C-alpha angles and dihedrals in degrees: 000000000000092000090053091049090051092049092050090046091051092048090053087050091054090049090053089049090054089050090049091051092052092047093046094050091041092054092045091050094046093047098043103032104031104027098032093231117165107277093236092050089046089052092049091048091049092052093046090052091049092048093051091046090049093050094050096046094041093049097046106028111019102038098015093215119186093190125111122283103232099061094040091047090055093047090046093054091047091051090049090053094048093047093044090054089047091052090046090051093052091050094045094042093052094043095050087064129063086268088082091062095053123106127195127201110222115209088325088285107095141356126238120203128218087252091055092051091045089051092050090048090048090052091051091051091047093049097047096044093042091052091050092046093050093046095047103032115016104037103020 
């Protein structure tokens, strides 16, 4: 029963992650393309919007935490920073080797670069470690 609960919780976490991605990209697009905001500021605003959305949904829906907001928000932001640096380390580490120069043809339709694969692997590392961090530290 506990294993099923954990799987359902992780799937909810992934759904929230997909929503965050859509919100982040949407805010960046609106700010940069429609409002002519500086691209770097647009990027920061997009990530802030995604982070706020992520915190609210993870606290209330994924982990169903009844604890106070302030402490958990601080832990959540710290976890984001740690996991972002982990993701960046995976991408940088793989790209600083010959792996970053590889290219793979997928079904003869498109090509994916070593950087693209490294980015995907970094995202997987971020997602798994951030889920564990939030489950064990932020929303325990």
